[in-house]
C-alpha positions in Angstrom: 0.0 0.0 0.0 3.0 2.3 0.6 4.0 1.8 -2.9 0.6 2.8 -4.1 0.7 6.1 -2.1 4.1 6.9 -3.3 3.0 6.3 -6.9 0.0 8.6 -6.3 2.2 11.4 -5.1 4.6 11.0 -8.1 1.6 11.2 -10.5 -0.1 14.0 -8.6 -3.2 11.9 -7.8 -5.5 12.9 -5.0 -4.9 10.8 -1.9 -8.3 11.3 -0.4 -9.8 8.8 -2.9 -7.2 6.1 -2.3 -7.9 3.2 0.0 -4.7 2.4 2.1 -6.3 -0.1 4.5 -5.2 -3.7 4.7 -7.7 -6.4 3.9 -7.7 -10.1 4.9 -7.7 -12.6 2.1 -11.2 -13.3 0.6 -12.7 -16.6 -0.3 -14.8 -17.3 -3.4 -18.1 -16.5 -1.8 -16.9 -13.2 -0.4 -15.6 -12.3 -3.9 -18.9 -13.0 -5.5 -20.7 -11.0 -2.9 -18.4 -8.0 -3.4 -18.8 -8.2 -7.2 -22.6 -8.2 -6.8 -22.4 -5.2 -4.5 -20.3 -3.3 -7.0 -22.6 -4.2 -9.9 -25.6 -3.0 -7.9 -23.9 0.2 -7.0 -22.9 0.9 -10.6 -26.5 0.2 -11.7 -27.9 2.7 -9.3 -25.4 5.4 -10.3 -25.9 4.8 -14.0 -22.5 3.2 -14.6 -23.8 -0.1 -15.9 -21.2 -2.7 -16.9 -21.7 -4.2 -20.3 -20.3 -7.6 -19.4 -17.4 -7.3 -21.9 -13.9 -8.1 -21.2 -11.8 -5.2 -19.8 -10.8 -2.7 -22.5 -7.1 -3.3 -21.9 -7.5 -7.0 -22.7 -9.6 -6.5 -25.9 -8.3 -6.4 -29.4 -8.8 -3.3 -31.6 -11.7 -5.0 -33.5 -13.6 -5.7 -30.3 -13.4 -2.2 -28.9 -16.6 -0.1 -28.6 -17.4 2.0 -31.6 -16.8 5.3 -29.8 -13.3 4.3 -28.9 -12.7 3.3 -32.5 -13.8 6.8 -33.5 -11.3 8.3 -31.1 -8.5 6.2 -32.4 -9.4 7.0 -36.0 -9.5 10.7 -35.1 -6.1 10.5 -33.5 -4.5 8.9 -36.5 -6.3 11.4 -38.8 -5.0 14.3 -36.8 -1.5 12.8 -36.8 -1.5 12.3 -40.6 -2.9 15.8 -41.0 -0.2 17.3 -38.9 2.5 16.0 -41.2 1.1 17.7 -44.2 -0.9 20.6 -42.7 0.1 24.0 -43.9 2.1 22.8 -46.9 -0.4 23.9 -49.5 -3.3 26.3 -49.4 -5.9 24.9 -51.7 -7.8 28.1 -51.8 -4.8 30.1 -53.2 -4.0 28.5 -56.5 -2.8 29.8 -59.8 -3.3 28.4 -63.3 -5.6 25.6 -64.4 -6.9 23.4 -61.6 -6.3 20.2 -63.5 -2.5 20.9 -63.7 -2.6 22.1 -60.1 -4.0 18.7 -59.1 -1.1 16.9 -60.7 1.3 18.2 -58.0 2.1 15.7 -55.3 1.8 18.2 -52.5 -1.7 19.2 -53.6 -2.8 15.6 -53.8 -1.5 15.0 -50.3 -3.4 18.1 -49.0 -6.6 16.9 -50.7 -6.2 13.5 -49.1 -5.5 15.0 -45.7 -8.6 17.2 -45.9 -10.9 14.4 -47.0 -9.5 12.1 -44.3 -10.3 14.8 -41.8 -13.8 15.0 -43.2 -14.4 11.3 -43.0 -13.3 11.0 -39.4 -14.5 14.2 -37.9 -17.7 15.4 -39.7 -20.6 15.6 -37.3 -24.1 16.6 -38.1 -25.8 19.3 -36.0 -27.3 17.7 -32.9 -25.5 14.4 -33.4 -23.3 12.9 -30.6 -20.8 11.2 -32.8 -19.2 11.6 -36.2 -21.3 10.4 -39.1 -19.0 8.6 -41.5 -17.0 6.3 -39.1 -20.3 4.6 -38.3 -20.9 4.0 -42.1 -17.4 2.7 -42.5 -17.9 0.3 -39.6 -21.2 -0.9 -41.2 -19.5 -1.4 -44.5 -16.5 -3.4 -43.1 -18.0 -5.3 -40.2 -19.5 -8.0 -42.4 -16.2 -8.6 -44.1 -14.4 -8.7 -40.8 -16.7 -11.4 -39.4 -16.6 -13.4 -42.6 -12.8 -13.4 -42.6 -12.4 -14.9 -39.0 -14.0 -17.5 -36.9 -17.7 -16.8 -37.6 -18.9 -19.6 -35.3 -17.0 -18.3 -32.3 -18.1 -14.7 -32.7 -21.7 -15.7 -33.3 -21.6 -17.7 -30.0 -20.1 -14.8 -28.1 -22.4 -12.3 -29.6 -25.4 -14.4 -28.8 -24.2 -14.7 -25.2 -24.1 -10.9 -25.0 -27.5 -10.5 -26.7 -25.9 -8.8 -29.7 -27.0 -11.1 -32.4 -29.4 -8.5 -33.8 -26.5 -6.1 -34.0 -24.7 -8.6 -36.2 -27.6 -9.1 -38.5 -28.3 -5.4 -38.9 -24.7 -4.3 -39.4 -23.4 -7.1 -41.6 -23.3 -5.6 -45.1 -20.0 -6.7 -46.5 -19.8 -3.9 -49.1 -17.0 -2.1 -50.9 -18.9 1.2 -51.4 -19.0 4.2 -49.0 -21.8 6.7 -49.6 -20.9 10.3 -49.0 -23.4 13.1 -49.1 -22.4 16.0 -51.3 -24.1 18.6 -49.1 -22.0 17.3 -46.1 -18.8 17.6 -48.2 -19.7 21.1 -49.4 -20.4 22.2 -45.8 -17.2 20.9 -44.3 -14.8 21.2 -47.3 -16.2 23.5 -49.9 -13.1 23.5 -52.1 -13.1 19.8 -52.4 -16.8 19.8 -53.3 -16.3 22.4 -56.1 -13.3 20.5 -57.5 -15.3 17.2 -57.3 -18.1 18.7 -59.5 -15.6 20.0 -62.1 -12.9 17.2 -62.0 -14.6 14.0 -60.7 -12.1 11.5 -62.2 -9.1 12.9 -60.4 -10.9 13.7 -57.1 -12.7 10.3 -56.9 -9.3 8.5 -57.2 -8.0 10.4 -54.3 -11.1 9.9 -52.3 -11.0 6.1 -52.9 -7.4 5.9 -51.7 -8.3 7.7 -48.4 -11.4 5.6 -47.9 -9.4 2.3 -48.1 -6.8 3.7 -45.8 -9.3 4.6 -43.1 -11.1 1.3 -43.5 -7.8 -0.6 -43.2 -7.0 1.3 -40.0 -10.3 0.4 -38.4 -10.2 -3.2 -39.7 -6.6 -4.3 -40.6 -7.9 -7.5 -42.2 -10.5 -5.8 -44.4 -8.0 -5.8 -47.3 -8.2 -9.6 -47.4 -11.9 -9.3 -48.4 -12.0 -6.1 -50.4 -9.0 -4.6 -52.2 -10.5 -1.2 -52.7 -13.4 1.1 -51.6 -15.5 3.1 -53.9 -16.7 6.5 -52.6 -20.2 7.0 -53.9 -21.4 10.7 -54.0 -25.1 11.0 -53.2 -27.6 13.9 -53.0 -26.1 16.1 -55.6 -28.1 19.4 -55.3 -28.7 19.9 -59.0 -30.5 17.4 -61.4 -30.0 17.9 -65.2 -32.4 16.6 -67.8 -31.1 14.1 -70.3 -32.0 16.3 -73.2 -30.1 19.3 -71.7 -26.6 17.6 -71.5 -24.2 19.6 -73.6 -20.5 20.2 -74.2 -20.2 22.2 -71.0 -21.1 19.0 -69.0 -18.3 16.9 -70.5 -16.0 15.3 -67.9 -18.1 17.0 -65.2 -20.2 15.5 -62.4 -23.9 15.3 -63.4 -27.0 13.9 -61.9 -29.9 12.7 -64.2 -33.1 10.7 -63.7 -35.1 8.5 -66.0 -36.4 5.0 -66.7 -34.3 2.0 -67.5 -35.4 0.7 -70.9 -32.6 -1.7 -71.7 -29.6 -3.4 -70.1 -26.9 -5.8 -71.2 -25.4 -8.8 -69.5 -22.6 -8.4 -67.0 -19.2 -8.8 -68.6 -15.7 -9.0 -67.1 -13.8 -5.8 -68.0 -10.0 -5.5 -67.9 -8.8 -3.3 -65.0 -5.2 -4.2 -64.5 -3.5 -6.3 -67.2 -0.3 -8.4 -67.0 1.4 -9.2 -70.3 4.0 -11.9 -71.0 6.4 -11.5 -73.9 6.1 -14.6 -76.1 9.7 -14.4 -77.4 11.6 -14.1 -74.1 9.0 -15.0 -71.6 9.4 -11.9 -69.5 6.4 -10.9 -67.3 5.9 -7.2 -68.0 4.8 -4.7 -65.4 1.0 -4.3 -65.0 -0.8 -1.8 -67.1 -3.9 -0.1 -65.8 -6.7 0.0 -68.4 -8.6 3.3 -68.7 -11.3 4.2 -71.1 -12.9 1.9 -73.7 -9.7 0.9 -75.6 -7.2 -1.8 -74.6 -3.8 -0.4 -73.7 -0.9 -2.7 -74.8 2.8 -2.4 -74.1 4.8 -0.8 -77.0 7.8 -3.1 -76.7 9.5 -5.6 -74.4 12.0 -3.9 -72.1 14.2 -7.1 -72.1 14.4 -8.2 -75.7 13.2 -5.0 -77.3 10.7 -6.8 -79.6 7.3 -5.2 -80.3 5.4 -8.4 -79.7 3.5 -10.5 -79.8 2.3 -10.3 -76.1 0.1 -12.8 -74.3 -2.3 -11.8 -71.5 -1.4 -13.5 -68.2 -4.9 -14.5 -67.3 -3.9 -15.7 -63.8 -2.6 -12.4 -62.7 -4.9 -10.0 -64.7 -7.5 -8.2 -62.6 -11.1 -7.9 -63.9 -14.1 -5.9 -62.8 -17.8 -6.3 -63.6 -19.1 -4.2 -66.5 -22.7 -3.5 -67.6 -24.4 -1.0 -69.8 -27.9 0.3 -69.4 -30.0 2.7 -71.5 -31.6 5.5 -69.5 -34.6 7.2 -71.0 -36.5 10.3 -69.9 -39.4 9.4 -67.6 -42.8 9.7 -69.4 -44.0 12.6 -67.2 -40.9 14.8 -68.0 -41.0 14.7 -71.8 -42.2 18.1 -73.3 -45.3 17.9 -75.4 -44.7 16.9 -78.9 -41.1 15.8 -78.3 -39.5 12.4 -78.6 -38.0 10.9 -75.3 -34.2 11.2 -75.2 -32.0 8.4 -73.9 -28.3 8.0 -72.8 -26.1 5.1 -72.3 -25.0 4.6 -68.6 -21.9 2.5 -67.7 -22.2 0.4 -64.5 -19.0 -1.1 -63.0 -18.3 -3.0 -59.8 -21.1 -3.5 -57.3 -23.5 -1.3 -59.3 -24.0 -4.0 -61.9 -27.3 -5.8 -61.9 -28.8 -3.4 -59.4 -31.6 -2.2 -61.7 -33.7 -3.7 -64.3 -35.9 -2.4 -67.2 -38.9 -0.4 -66.2 -37.4 1.0 -63.0 -37.2 4.7 -62.3 -33.7 5.6 -61.1 -31.5 8.6 -60.5 -27.9 8.4 -61.6 -24.9 10.4 -60.4 -21.8 10.1 -62.5 -19.2 11.5 -65.0 -20.4 12.6 -68.4 -17.8 11.4 -70.9 -17.3 11.2 -74.6 -16.0 8.1 -76.5 -14.5 7.9 -79.9 -16.3 5.5 -82.3 -14.9 5.1 -85.8 -18.1 3.6 -87.1 -20.1 6.8 -86.2 -17.4 9.0 -87.9 -17.6 6.9 -91.1 -21.4 7.2 -91.1 -21.5 11.0 -90.6 -18.3 11.9 -92.5 -16.8 14.1 -89.8 -15.5 13.5 -86.3 -18.3 12.8 -83.8 -17.9 11.5 -80.3 -20.6 9.4 -78.6 -21.4 10.2 -75.0 -21.9 8.0 -72.0 -22.5 8.5 -68.3 -20.1 6.6 -66.1 -22.2 6.0 -63.0 -20.8 6.6 -59.5 -24.0 6.4 -57.5 -27.4 5.2 -58.3 -30.7 5.2 -56.3 -34.1 3.9 -57.2 -37.0 6.2 -57.2 -39.7 3.9 -56.1 -42.4 6.3 -57.0 -43.0 9.7 -58.5 -44.0 11.0 -55.1 -40.4 11.1 -53.8 -40.7 14.8 -54.3 -43.8 15.0 -52.2 -42.5 14.5 -48.7 -45.3 13.5 -46.3 -44.6 15.7 -43.3 -46.2 15.3 -39.9 -48.6 18.1 -40.7 -49.6 16.5 -43.9 -50.1 13.2 -42.2 -52.4 14.8 -39.6 -54.3 16.6 -42.3 -54.8 13.5 -44.3 -56.1 11.6 -41.3 -58.4 14.5 -40.4 -59.8 14.5 -44.0 -60.3 10.8 -44.0 -62.5 11.0 -40.9 -65.1 13.2 -42.7 -68.3 11.5 -43.5 -68.3 12.9 -47.1 -64.7 11.9 -47.8 -65.7 9.7 -50.8 -67.7 12.5 -52.5 -64.8 14.9 -51.9 -62.3 12.6 -53.6 -64.7 11.9 -56.5 -65.4 15.6 -57.0 -61.6 16.2 -57.0 -61.1 13.8 -59.9 -60.9 15.7 -63.1 -62.7 18.8 -61.7 -62.6 20.5 -65.1 -65.0 17.8 -66.6 -68.7 18.2 -65.8 -70.7 15.3 -64.5 -69.8 11.6 -65.0 -69.7 10.9 -61.3 -69.9 7.1 -62.0 -66.7 7.2 -64.2 -64.9 9.5 -61.8 -65.7 7.1 -58.9 -64.3 4.2 -61.0 -61.1 6.2 -61.8 -60.7 7.0 -58.1 -60.9 3.3 -57.2 -58.4 2.5 -59.9 -55.9 5.1 -58.6 -56.2 3.7 -55.0 -56.1 0.0 -56.2 -56.9 -3.1 -54.2 -54.6 -5.4 -52.3 -52.2 -7.7 -54.0 -52.4 -11.4 -52.9 -49.7 -14.0 -53.3 -50.6 -17.5 -52.3 -48.3 -20.2 -51.0 -47.9 -21.7 -54.4 -46.7 -18.4 -55.7 -49.9 -17.8 -57.5 -50.5 -14.1 -57.7 -53.8 -12.2 -57.8 -53.6 -8.7 -59.2 -54.7 -5.7 -57.2 -54.8 -3.2 -60.1 -58.2 -2.2 -61.5 -58.6 -2.0 -65.3 -61.2 0.4 -66.9 -62.5 0.8 -70.4 -64.3 4.0 -71.4 -66.4 3.7 -74.5 -68.5 6.5 -75.8 -69.5 9.0 -78.5 -66.9 11.5 -79.8 -66.5 14.7 -77.8 -67.4 13.3 -74.4 -64.0 13.9 -72.7 -62.7 10.4 -72.9 -59.2 11.5 -73.9 -59.3 14.3 -71.3 -59.9 11.7 -68.6 -56.7 9.9 -69.7 -54.7 13.1 -69.8 -55.8 14.0 -66.3 -54.8 10.6 -65.0 -51.4 11.0 -66.6 -50.9 14.1 -64.6 -52.2 12.9 -61.2 -51.0 9.3 -61.2 -47.6 8.6 -59.5 -46.4 6.8 -62.6 -48.2 6.8 -65.9 -47.3 6.0 -69.5 -49.5 7.3 -72.3 -49.9 5.4 -75.6 -52.3 5.5 -78.6 -53.8 2.6 -80.5 -52.4 3.5 -83.9 -49.0 4.7 -82.5 -48.4 1.5 -80.4 -47.5 -1.9 -81.7 -47.3 -5.2 -79.8 -43.6 -4.9 -79.1 -44.1 -1.2 -78.2 -46.6 -2.2 -75.5 -44.9 -5.3 -74.2 -41.2 -5.8 -74.9 -38.8 -6.0 -77.9 -35.6 -7.9 -78.6 -32.8 -6.1 -80.3 -29.1 -6.6 -80.9 -26.7 -4.6 -78.8 -24.4 -2.6 -81.1 -21.4 -3.1 -78.7 -21.6 -6.6 -77.6 -23.6 -7.9 -80.6 -25.8 -9.8 -78.2 -29.6 -9.9 -78.1 -31.0 -7.7 -75.3 -34.5 -6.9 -74.0 -36.1 -3.5 -74.2 -39.3 -2.9 -72.2 -42.4 -1.4 -73.7 -45.1 0.8 -72.4 -46.6 -1.8 -70.0 -43.1 -2.6 -68.6 -42.3 1.1 -68.1 -45.6 1.6 -66.3 -44.8 -1.1 -63.7 -46.4 -0.1 -60.4 -48.3 2.6 -62.2 -50.9 3.2 -64.8 -50.8 2.5 -68.5 -53.1 4.7 -70.5 -54.1 3.6 -74.0 -56.2 6.0 -76.2 -58.0 4.8 -79.3 -57.9 1.3 -78.0 -60.3 0.1 -80.8 -57.8 1.2 -83.5 -55.2 -1.4 -82.5 -54.7 -4.4 -84.6 -56.0 -7.7 -83.3 -52.5 -9.2 -82.9 -51.4 -6.2 -80.9 -54.4 -6.4 -78.6 -53.8 -10.2 -78.1 -50.3 -9.5 -76.9 -51.5 -7.6 -73.8 -53.8 -10.4 -72.6 -51.2 -11.8 -70.3 -50.1 -8.3 -69.1 -53.7 -7.4 -68.1 -54.4 -10.5 -66.0 -51.2 -12.1 -64.9 -49.4 -8.7 -65.0 -46.3 -10.2 -66.6 -44.8 -10.4 -70.1 -43.2 -13.6 -71.2 -40.6 -13.3 -73.9 -39.2 -16.3 -75.9 -37.3 -14.8 -78.8 -33.7 -15.0 -80.2 -32.7 -17.6 -77.6 -34.0 -15.3 -74.7 -36.5 -16.8 -72.4 -37.5 -14.2 -69.7 -40.4 -12.7 -67.9 -40.8 -9.0 -67.3 -43.1 -7.4 -64.7 -46.1 -5.3 -65.9 -47.9 -4.7 -62.6 -50.0 -1.7 -63.7 -53.6 -0.7 -64.2 -54.8 -0.4 -67.8 -57.2 2.5 -68.5 -58.3 2.6 -72.1 -60.6 4.7 -74.2 -62.4 3.5 -77.4 -65.0 4.7 -79.9 -68.0 2.7 -81.1 -67.9 1.0 -84.5 -70.4 3.3 -86.2 -69.0 6.5 -84.6 -71.8 6.9 -82.1 -73.1 4.4 -79.6 -76.3 2.6 -80.6 -78.5 1.9 -77.6 -80.5 -0.8 -79.6 -77.4 -2.9 -79.8 -75.4 -4.7 -77.1 -72.0 -3.5 -76.0 -70.2 -6.3 -77.9 -72.0 -5.2 -81.1 -71.0 -1.6 -80.6 -67.3 -2.1 -80.2 -64.8 -4.1 -82.2 -63.3 -6.0 -79.2 -63.4 -9.7 -78.4 -64.8 -11.2 -75.2 -61.4 -12.3 -73.8 -60.1 -8.7 -73.8 -63.4 -7.3 -72.4 -63.5 -9.7 -69.5 -60.1 -8.4 -68.3 -61.6 -5.0 -67.7 -63.1 -4.6 -64.2 -65.3 -1.6 -65.2 -66.8 -0.9 -68.6 -68.0 2.7 -68.7 -70.3 3.8 -71.5 -70.5 7.5 -72.1 -73.4 8.7 -74.3 -74.0 12.2 -75.7 -77.8 12.5 -75.0 -79.8 15.6 -75.9 -81.2 17.0 -72.7 -82.0 20.8 -72.6 -81.6 21.1 -68.9 -78.3 19.2 -68.6 -77.0 20.9 -71.8 -77.7 24.3 -70.2 -75.9 23.3 -67.0 -73.0 22.0 -69.0 -72.6 25.1 -71.1 -72.7 27.2 -67.9 -70.0 25.1 -66.4 -67.7 25.4 -69.4 -68.2 29.1 -69.6 -67.5 29.4 -65.9 -64.3 27.5 -66.2 -63.0 29.7 -69.0 -63.9 32.8 -67.0 -62.2 31.5 -63.9 -59.0 30.8 -65.8 -58.2 34.5 -66.0 -55.9 35.9 -63.3 -58.3 38.7 -62.2 -61.1 36.3 -61.6 -58.8 34.1 -59.5 -57.8 37.0 -57.4 -61.4 38.0 -56.8 -62.3 34.4 -55.8 -59.4 34.2 -53.4 -60.4 37.5 -51.8 -64.0 36.3 -51.5 -62.8 33.0 -50.0 -60.7 34.8 -47.4 -63.6 37.0 -46.5 -65.8 34.0 -46.0 -63.2 32.3 -43.8 -62.9 35.5 -41.7 -66.7 35.8 -41.4 -67.2 32.1 -40.5 -64.4 31.1 -38.0 -66.3 28.0 -36.9 -66.6 26.7 -40.5 -63.0 27.5 -41.0 -62.1 25.4 -38.0 -64.1 22.5 -39.4 -62.9 22.7 -43.0 -59.2 22.5 -43.6 -57.7 24.9 -46.2 -57.2 22.0 -48.5 -60.9 21.2 -48.5 -62.6 24.1 -50.3 -65.9 23.9 -52.1 -66.3 20.1 -51.6 -62.9 19.4 -53.2 -59.3 19.1 -52.1 -56.3 20.5 -54.0 -54.6 18.3 -56.5 -51.4 18.4 -54.5 -53.2 17.1 -51.4 -55.0 14.5 -53.6 -51.6 13.1 -54.8 -50.4 12.9 -51.2 -53.6 11.3 -50.0 -53.4 8.6 -52.7 -49.7 8.1 -51.9 -50.4 7.7 -48.2 -53.3 5.3 -48.8 -51.5 3.1 -51.2 -48.4 2.7 -48.9 -50.0 2.6 -45.5 -53.4 0.9 -45.9 -53.7 -2.9 -46.6 -57.4 -3.7 -46.0 -58.4 -7.3 -45.2 -61.5 -9.2 -46.3 -62.2 -11.0 -43.1 -65.5 -9.4 -42.2 -67.4 -9.3 -45.5 -70.7 -11.1 -46.1 -69.7 -14.0 -48.3 -73.3 -15.1 -48.9 -74.2 -11.7 -50.2 -71.4 -11.8 -52.8 -72.2 -15.3 -53.8 -75.9 -14.7 -54.2 -75.3 -11.5 -56.2 -72.9 -13.3 -58.5 -75.4 -16.1 -59.2 -78.2 -13.6 -59.8 -76.1 -11.4 -62.1 -74.8 -14.4 -64.1 -78.4 -15.6 -64.7 -79.5 -12.1 -65.9 -76.5 -11.8 -68.2 -77.4 -15.0 -70.0 -80.9 -13.8 -70.4 -80.1 -10.4 -71.7 -77.4 -11.3 -74.2 -74.9 -8.7 -73.0 -71.3 -9.2 -71.9 -70.8 -12.5 -70.3 -70.2 -12.6 -66.5 -67.3 -14.8 -65.4 -65.4 -15.6 -62.2 -63.1 -12.6 -62.8 -66.0 -10.3 -62.0 -66.1 -11.7 -58.4 -62.5 -10.6 -58.1 -63.4 -7.3 -59.6 -66.0 -6.7 -56.8 -63.4 -7.6 -54.1 -60.8 -5.2 -55.7 -63.3 -2.4 -55.8 -64.3 -3.0 -52.2 -60.7 -3.0 -51.1 -60.1 0.3 -53.1 -63.0 1.9 -51.3 -61.6 0.8 -47.9 -58.3 2.3 -48.9 -60.0 5.6 -49.8 -61.4 5.7 -46.2 -57.9 4.7 -44.8 -59.4 1.5 -43.2 -57.5 -1.7 -42.5 -60.5 -3.9 -43.2 -63.4 -4.1 -45.7 -66.8 -3.4 -44.4 -70.2 -4.3 -45.7 -70.9 -0.9 -47.2 -67.6 -1.2 -49.2 -69.0 -4.4 -50.8 -72.4 -2.7 -51.4 -70.7 0.2 -53.2 -68.5 -2.1 -55.2 -71.6 -4.1 -56.3 -73.3 -0.8 -57.2 -70.3 0.2 -59.5 -70.3 -3.3 -61.0 -74.0 -3.1 -61.7 -73.8 0.3 -63.3 -71.0 -1.1 -65.6 -73.1 -4.1 -66.5 -76.4 -2.4 -67.0 -74.9 0.4 -69.2 -73.6 -2.3 -71.6 -77.1 -3.7 -72.2 -79.7 -2.8 -74.8 -82.0 0.0 -73.9 -85.0 -2.3 -73.7 -83.2 -4.6 -71.2 -81.8 -1.8 -69.0 -85.1 -0.8 -67.4 -85.8 -4.4 -66.3 -82.3 -4.8 -64.9 -82.5 -1.5 -63.0 -85.8 -2.6 -61.5 -84.5 -6.0 -60.5 -81.3 -4.7 -58.9 -82.8 -1.5 -57.5 -81.7 -2.2 -53.9 -78.1 -2.2 -54.9 -78.3 0.8 -57.3 -79.9 3.0 -54.7 -77.1 2.4 -52.2 -76.1 5.5 -50.3 -78.0 7.8 -52.6 -79.9 10.8 -51.3 -83.7 10.5 -51.5 -83.9 13.9 -53.3 -81.4 12.7 -55.9 -83.3 9.5 -56.4 -86.6 11.3 -56.7 -85.0 13.7 -59.2 -83.8 10.7 -61.2 -87.3 9.2 -61.5 -88.7 12.6 -62.4 -86.1 13.0 -65.2 -87.0 9.6 -66.6 -90.7 10.6 -66.7 -89.9 13.9 -68.4 -87.6 12.1 -70.9 -90.4 9.6 -71.8 -92.9 12.5 -72.3 -90.5 14.4 -74.6 -90.0 11.2 -76.7 -93.8 10.8 -77.0 -94.2 14.4 -78.1 -91.4 14.1 -80.8 -93.1 10.9 -82.1 -96.5 12.6 -82.3 -95.5 16.0 -83.8 -92.4 18.0 -84.7 -94.1 21.4 -84.4 -91.9 23.7 -82.2 -94.8 25.2 -80.3 -95.8 21.7 -79.1 -92.2 20.7 -78.1 -91.6 23.9 -76.2 -94.6 23.6 -74.0 -94.0 22.8 -70.3 -94.1 19.1 -69.3 -96.6 18.2 -66.6 -96.4 14.9 -64.8 -99.4 13.5 -63.0 -98.7 13.0 -59.3 -100.4 9.6 -59.3 -98.2 8.3 -62.1 -95.1 9.6 -60.3 -96.1 7.9 -57.1 -96.7 4.7 -58.9 -93.2 4.9 -60.5 -91.6 5.8 -57.2 -93.4 2.9 -55.5 -92.0 0.4 -58.0 -88.5 2.0 -57.7 -88.1 1.9 -53.9 -90.4 1.6 -50.9 -88.3 3.8 -48.8 -88.4 6.5 -51.5 -92.2 6.2 -51.7 -92.4 6.6 -47.9 -90.2 9.7 -48.2 -92.5 11.1 -51.0 -95.7 10.4 -49.2 -94.4 11.6 -45.8 
């Protein structure tokens, strides 16, 4: 104990905390009791012991992460101190590219980037950001290189097995955020954007050094680390890439339309001289041309040379074609495309039809064949990818904030939420509530089901709109293209079978056959809109049968047997055979489409241009009002009037959110609402009335055979369930209720009855009146019956006489006849009328 006191004085320790008393030897029981007392004391004071071995006895790889950060920081500061102050990167003269060739400048760049990797800390964080990413990247490799079984056992004993599963990534890419680099080292960020090739080489060298220091055995698994630059602040369009972007860092987005196989590309080549057998020094391959040695340094011959395949280093190489996304192409323009080169671990990370964002170097390549064709020097351009991220949906730009989420939930709790959503669909089109409701259900979609035997039942709802010219069929499609998260627009005459499904073409570089996705593949997880559907050839329509039901496209051409995904809704518009719809004929007789293709549509919507003076007057007033409201002065007056109303009615303002105005929500909120419902609501069918669906299907199938209209098949049962699930999603519910099934049956009946002859429609409406009148206001139903009576009276007058004075006389309906019609239509409505 005297030695301990003397040691404390020598080291200037405080003696008051030293225990100089002598203790008798302790047996095993007393030692365990003392350990338990110390552990309990540490627990009360918040100094819990983790159960690990003492830090002094641990290896570097077993140390806690915070201690690893401190050691990395120490070596970073040591390495920086050697080179600090040699070069001031902000004070340079001459071209930057020549400045970067100086060894002192390169050391300074490495020193600054090393400092950034080891010390950068976000605001509010308790530890540096990138050492944790480096540990996640390397930890899987470290455990794979050593005794996996022993470490698994130890980690399981310490309840850290989840940590191993979560952290084990075994990657060779380190993702660095460009805004972080610009904030900490702005000079390096500017030089990276202008000279990415030189800067990325230096960054990769620093990253492997830091990784090797943290995990010395990491080099046995990965020989290099690729620094991936993410979150570039500017995104360029593919059609806007020009000469100024050459050899610069760019970020572009688009849809993958084609990709090649993965090939081994020469990276470091070793040559052997055939004449003397000398093994030449390795040659690093850069660009698209193979670099060969000019002569042998031993015998002086100019060849031939043989590649030493055992020592040569290869890397994965793949080329994809990136095309502008359908929603970003200007009107009347052809979509542009660029070749993108993927190397290393980026290969096979995307497939045709996916929407991605690529960050890389925009380069030019010399191709003699192109020069011969054009007759003057022309360089083809490619993008050498450095970082790539999938944009799962178009709504990545619509960030759902907490306020948006609260507002969406509050809107969903309204009793009239369905009418608000339906009114917000195509607000510039008057009427057609039935079609708008079907489009709303299609945008929300049902729930996809995958059975144990991998049989998949689609969740997307297909719609066919058939009607007279000038009834806004194409306008519906154009509106859906703007509001859907991912939509591809095509026309019947402008689309062929391969244009809709997929084509096989020979790659000009590898001379191999490759697949190129069509409209249905590009619309995967979205909506495919086909206008003038009846103008397509029969062979072209037959090619989409599989895509509409199984939602996949099978290809067996040129030795390629593959299946592409086409999980999208198909909304098509068609015209009748005779130009206008003939009510005396059935739906099949009015359109040049076969039963197999018609049965794949969940909803068949018939739009007829009927002459009705009252509705025509209301339609004209609506169109004129829309044109007047499009002027800026009118919009200002409406906003001022709306603000005045909100100020005068504070209670109403409290009840109605600003996004719900006039029974509608804004288009931006509609997109967010659909996005939230599709990604967070997965309704279940546990609580539905199976007997009701079975009985309705049996009754509807019998009526379809009697009427001679479209045949009803088992697919229509699935259509009812999909429509019910879509309505439950619209209400943000996790289960399907009975009223959802009733509304789905009502939509299905409207679709079925509108496709029948005029003489059969009245009988069907009377037979299924309890379903058709579901959730309809009594006043609206009474007005519907009254309109039918007025229409019948006007038809009788036109049949009797064509004199204008007779046709212009007011129509009078006997109250007894009206009561009789109301009684046959609905008993509840008759009670409402008599009451």
